[in-house]
Each structure stands twice: as C-alpha cells, then as structure tokens.
N, C-alpha and C positions, 0 to 999 in steps of 0.2 A: 323584604330583608331591612328597608329603610325604616319600618315600622318598629321592627324588634329592638333597633339601635335608638330610637327615639328618647327624649329625656322623660316623657310621660311613661314610656314601657319600663325604663330603668327605676324611676321613682316607685312604679307600683310593686316592681320585683324587690325594691328594698324593702318596701314596707311589709311585703309577705315574709321577708325572711326574717324581719325585725320580729314580726308578730309571732312568727313560730319559735324564735329564740326565746323570746319572753315567755311564751307558753310551755316550752318543752324544755328548755336549758336553765333560765334563770327563774327557778321556782324554788319553794321552801324544801320540797322533798328531795330534790338534788343537792342543795347546799346542805342538808342534813346528813346526806348519805357521802358526800366529800369530806365532811367533818369527821364521820365515822372511818373513813379510809385514812385520813391524817392520824386520828386517834389509834387506829391499829397499826399503822407504820411506828408511831411514838413507842407504844407498848412493844412491839416486836424488837425496836432497837435496844430497849432495856433488857429484855428478856435475852436477845442474843449476845449482849455485852457480857453476861455471866454464864450462859449456856455454851459460847464458843471456847474460852479458856477451858472450861470443865471438860469438854469433848476432847481437847488437843491434851490435856494431861491425864485421860482416863488410860488405865493400863489394861489394855487387851491383846489377844492373839494377833499374829500377822493379818490372817484374812479379816478378822474384825476392824483390825486399824486401817486396812486399805479402803474398807466402806467408808470408816469414819472420814478419812482423809477426802475422800471424794463428797461426802456430805458437808465439809467444814465450811466451804465457802457458800453454802446454801442454807446457813442456819436462820440468816435475817429473811430472806425470802420464804423460806417454808414455815418459819412462824408467823410472818405477816399473811401468806395465803390460808393458814389455819385459822387465824382471826377472823379474816375477811369471810372464809365459809360460815364460822359461827355466827357473825352478823347477817349473813345471809339468811341463815335458817332461823335465826331469831326474827328477822324481818318478814320472812313468808309465814311464819307461825302468827305474828300480831298482823298479818295483812297490811304490810307498810309496803311502800316502793323499794325495790333494790335493784333497779337496772344499772345504776352506776357501779354498784358494788359488784355485779356478775360481770361489768366491762373489766375492772380492775383484776377481778380473781381470773378472767380468762387471759390476759395479758401475762400475769404472774404465771399461771400454770404453764403457758407456751415457754415461758424463759426457763422455768425450772427443769422442763421436759428437755429442751434443746441443750441447756448445760448438761444433763445428765447423759445425754445420747453423746455428746462430745467427750466424756469420759469414760463410757462403757462401750460404745459402739466401736469395733475395730476397723470394719469394711466401710470405705467412704461412700459408697453408693447407699448403703442401709442408713447410714448417718444423714445424708441429704434428703434421703425420703421422709424419714422420721422428721427432720427439722422443717421441709417444707409442708408437710402436714400439720404440724403442730400450728404453724403460722397462719395456715389457711384456714384451720378450725377457729381459731381465735378470732381470725378477722370476720368470717362469716358470723359467728355467735355477737359480735359487736354489732353488726348492722343488722342483724335479725335476721339473717338469710340461710342460716345453718339447717334448720328443719325444712326450709322449701328445697335446698338444695340436695338433702338427704331424701326427699321424696321423689325429685327428678331423677337422681341416680338409680332409686330402687325401682321406679317405674320402667326402665330400661332393662329388659332381663328374659331370660329364656327359661322354659321349664323341662327338666329331663328327668322322667319318672315322676316320683313324689318329690323330687328336689328341685327348687328353684334359684337360679343362679341370674343375679342382676349385677350390674356396674358398682352399685353399692355394696353388694356382697364381696365382689373382687377386691375393692379398695380396702374394706375393712379386713378381709384376711390377709392382704399384703402387708398392712400396717401391722397387724397383730403378729405375724411371722416375722416381720423385721425387729418389732421390740422383743420377742419371746427369744427369736435366736440370738439377739446381741446380749440379751440378760444370761443365757444358757452359756454363752461363750465367756462372757466376765466372771460367772460363777465357777465354771469350769477351771479358768485360770487361776482363781483363788484356792480352789481345793487343789490342784495340781500343785501349786507352790507348797500347800500345807503337806502333802502326801511326801513330796521330795525332801522336806525336812525331818520325816519321822525316821528315826535312826532303828527302830525296831523291825522295820521292812527293808527286805532285800531288794536290789535294783530291779529285778524282774518282777515283783510283785508291785512295786511302786509304779512301773509301767503299766501292768495289766489293770491296777485300780484306776490309773488316769485315764487310759484309754476306754475303759469300762466305763468311767463316768461321764466321758464327753459323749460316748454313743448314746446312754441313757438320757442324758439331760437335751441333747439336741432331739432326739426322737420324741420326748416328751414336750419339747417345744412345738414341733410340727403338728403332734396330735391336738395339742390344745388350740393352738391356731385354728386348726380345721373344725375342732367342735365349738369353739366360739363363735363362728359365722353360723352356726344352725345347721351344719352338714352331719347326716347321720352315718358315724363310723361303722355300724353293721353294714352299711350298704357298700362300703369299701373293701368287705371281707372277700367275696368272691372274686372282684376284680383284683384285689391285691394277690389273692392266692394265685391267679392265672399268670399275672406278671410274674411271681416268684417263679413258677414252674418254668416260665421261657428264661428268666434271668439264670437258674440254675442249671439248664442245658448251655446256654450261651458263654456263662462265666464258669466252667467247673473250674479251672486253673485258679482263676481270682478266689473263688470261694475256699479251694482247697489252699491256697496260702493263707486265707485269713483264719481257716479253723487251725493250721499248723501253727501260726504265729500265737494263736491262744492257748495251744498245747505247750508250745515252749515257754510261756509266760508263766504257766500253770505249774509245770514240773520242774522248772529253773534248772533246767539242763545246760541252757545257753544265756548269759547275761551280761549287760555293759560291763566292759572292761575285760571279759574273758579272752585267752589267746586261743585260737582255733586253728585247724588246718583242714579244709574240705576242698575236693576236687581240685588240688594242686594250688589252691590260695591259702597262703599262710600270712595271720596277722590279727590284730585284736578288734573285738565287736565295740564299736561306739554308739550303736541305736538299735533299738528293735523297733520294727514298724509293722504295720498291720499286713504289709503283703510281703517285707522282703527283711534281711539282716543287714546292716551297714558293716563292712569289715573292712579295715584299712591296713594295708600293708606297710613294709617299711620302706618303700619306694614313694609312698605318700599317695597312692592309687587307692581309691575308696571303690570296692566290690560291693554291688547290690546284689545279695545272694538269696533267690526265692526261699520262703520258710518252709517250702515243701521239701526242698531239698536237703535241708537240716534235718529232717524227721525220717526220711526214707532212705539215705546214704549215711555211711559211716562218716564220722566227725571226729577228728582228734580235739580234743579239748585240755589243754594243756594246764589250765587253772581251775577247772571244775570242782574239785574239792580240796587241792593242795595247790598253792601256787609257786612250790618249789619244785624244779625240775632239773632232772640229770642229763648231763653232757657227756659226749665220749669223743676224745681225740686220739688217733692211730699215729705212733711214731716207732720208725724202723732205726735198729741200732746194729753197727757192723759187729761180726762174731768176735772179732780181737778185742773189742771194748769192754769195760768194767760195767756188766749189766748192773750190778747193784748201786754203782754210783750213778749210772745214767737214770734209774728209779727216783733216785733220791733228788736229782737236779730236776726231774720232771715235777716233782711234790713241791719244789721250791718255786718252781715258775707259777704253779697253780697259787699258791699262797701268796706271791705278789701281785697277783691279778685282783684288783679291787672288786669285781663283782661276784667273784667265786666265794662261795661260801664255806666257811669252816666246820659249819654242824649242819649237815651230816658231814663227816670228814671225808676230803677227796682220798682216792686210791689211784696208784699205778700198777697196773698187773702185767705179768709176762703172759701173752696170748698162745703165742705158737713160735717155733723155730721154722722160719720161711725159707725160701730158695736162697736168696740173697742177703736176708738179714733176720735179726731176732726182733719179733713183732711185741712192742708195747702198747698198752691201752691206757689213757688217762681217764679218769671218771670222776667227775665233780658236778656239784649242784649250784644252781642259781634261783632265785627268787623273782626275777625280773625279765622274763622271757619275752614281754612286750617290747623291750628295749633292744632286741635283735638277738640272734644266736650265732652266727657266722662271725660277727665282729670279735666277740669274746674268745671264740675259737682260733681266730687269727692273732690275737694278741697273745695266747698263751703259746701258740705256735713259735711266734717270734721270740719269747723268752726262752723257750728250749732250745732255739737255734743259737742265742747267743750264749747260754750256759755250756750247750755241746761244745762251740768253739773255744769256749775260756778253758774247758779242763780237757780238751782233745778227745772229746767222744765223737768218733767218726759215723755219720749217716750214709750208709752205703746205698749203691745204685746197682741195678742188674747188671751182668757181665756174661759174655759167650765166649768160649773157646773154641776155635776152629782146629780140626785135625784132619791131615791129609793122608791117605794111605798111599803107599809107593807100588808101583805095577799094576794098580787097579784104577778105578774112577779116579778123576782128578780132584773131585771133592768129596770127601767121606761124610762123616756125620757130624752133627752138631749136637752138643751136650751142654747143659747148664754147668757153670762152675760152682 
C-alpha cells in the first residue's frame, strides 16, 4: 500500500495521465470538432432567433397549435442537434474524426427526449423509465460502452420455439411500449379535444369517435412495440385466440356491456344531457362509458347503470327527440264553487310560473265528477326536465291554493254521514255524502 502512495508512483501516474491527455484530448482533431460544435451552436441561435417568433405567430388549428407549443422551447436544441448530425455525416463521409461531435449529439438527444417526455407522458412511471433510459444510453455512448452493454444484455436470453427472448429484447420492448403508449395517449387527447369542438357531431357520436380512436391508437402502439423487437405477430394468433375464448366465457357481462355501449353510441338513443328514467332511477345522463352510463338524480346521487340494462329494459327518455315535456297536476273543487272561475284561476297560476311554457298553450280540463269533488286537471309544458319536475308542480299548487283562498273557491275533503236505525242494530249503514 505504501508503494502505491509514494511520490515516484504518483509522478509516474501523472505522467501517464498527462501523456494520454495530450494524445487523446489536446489534439487538432478534437479542437476542430469543438470549433464545429461552437459554430453549429452559433448558427442554431441565429436560426432559432427567426424561427421561434415565426412558429409562435403561425395560425394553426388547436391540435397543431398544442404541438407547436410543445416544440417551441426546443427550437434551439433541435436546430443545434440537426446541425450536429449534418456535421457528423459530413465527417464520416470525409473519413474525419467525429467522436466529440457524437458526444455532444448524444447529450442533446437525451435532453430533447427528456423534455418531450415531460410534456407528453402523462404517467409518472413511464416518464421516469424513459428519462433514465435516455440518460443511460447517452452516458454509455459517451464512454464507448453502449455496444458492449447491448451485447451483454442480448447474450442473457432464452429460446421459445423459433423466438428468442433476451434481457435486451425485454428492455427494448419496454422502452418502445412506453414511448408509443405516451405518444398514443397524447395524440388521442389532441384528437378528442378536436372532436369535442366539432359542432356537426352529436354528443353520442363524439363519444363514440373519441373512444374508438383511443382503442385503435393504443392497440396500434402495443402491436408496433411488439413488432419492433422482432416478435412474429402471427405466432401470437393462436395464443391470442385461446385467450379470447377464455375471456369471452369469463367476462360475458363485461363484453355484453361493452357491445351495448357501442350500440347506444351508434343509434344515439341515449346521449349526454338526456333526462331518462330506468328501473326507478330518474335523472340526467352526464357521461357514456364503455361499461356503464352515469345518471345523476336530483338528490345529487350518481347512478352507474350498466349499458346492457339500457338495451334490454324499458327506458323513458324525456328528451330523446324533443326536450319539451308535458306535466299534469290534479286539483279538486267543491260542487258549490264556480267551476269556470276555478279553471281560469288554475290557468293564471300556470301563467305566473316561470318555467311553464306558453307554447304549447297550457290547459285546464274538467276530468270527472268525483264522490266528494269536481276533479280538474292542469296540463302544461316545460323544456327543462333536468331541473326537476316535482318542484314546479309544487310551485303551481301553491299558487292555485293562494288564488282559491283569495276568490273563495273551496277545496273539499271527503265526508261520511252516519245513519242509525231505530229498533234494529245500533249501527246502520254508512254511505258517502
């Protein structure tokens, strides 16, 4: 140990490091490459100075604008990276050294990838996986260990049939899946926002298109990730068919609800904003999901009704083709009252209620001569059933009560007369008055 710390050993080590530095670092080729890197940076700054404001002022749709907003801060590094790769290609063609150029290009590539991932990837796990992978690849490439590391990872594997699976294959497929899924989710978000602003599409068609795009893009991302690592997709056909049969038997209800949801979206029988009543639940539809429909009642309770139930059972859709709904309120009037005046007062009560429509015109009809009263029925229309039905009925009945009190219209209640027979049973018969 003492000999390694002696002055002679330290001097020899310094001479060795100094000689290596002079031979490999302070050489004309490296100096030229550093000058090329600096020149590329200067040219990139000039180009970005004019390109950045032009991109910010460019008129584009919302989806394209969101992409430009993500790429805006990367104008300088992207232009610098492009010039670096042009210089590397020129050096490789002319058989000049380009190791320093590759180091700067690796660092720039890692920085750009990490910035894009932070903007695109929604899930923090995928974001961290891609970030660490990008920095690791850049570091290994700089020290010249990238290809040996790939060889070591690829050597540790197993063979299943005609397919070989190694650590390198698993790592490559994981990275490809993370990148493609993040990109698919981001593109889906852009397209969904574009679909929601399309005025010529109904809400149900918007939901159908949005969910179909999400399923298609995510499926494509998974298939491309599998194919990118050299896995034969035809080899998975039989295996996938067997899994599909098993899933079909085990998840019949789930699949039935998924298919029912697609049918609801296609025939537009139920759409967001509709007021429906099904299985004793009355409320308005807030969302159409792949497995259920969300219905919120006036109590603020959100009911998740399976799509299959909306297909197989009877559903009352109060706003399917027309948002106007007719309501009925029954009123009883005493036989000694002025019936025509009572009808006029009922119509006045409806006219003074804010939510009641004047077109179609409200009606008050004499329905029948009851045992204890003359029965009237008020019929009126509303166009906002989602705001409640019983509350407007209550408001009209209160106005009818006040008007009847003011004009002396009596509201009867059932009466019974008791007749006693003499010389017979103590209690005779009961008959209605």
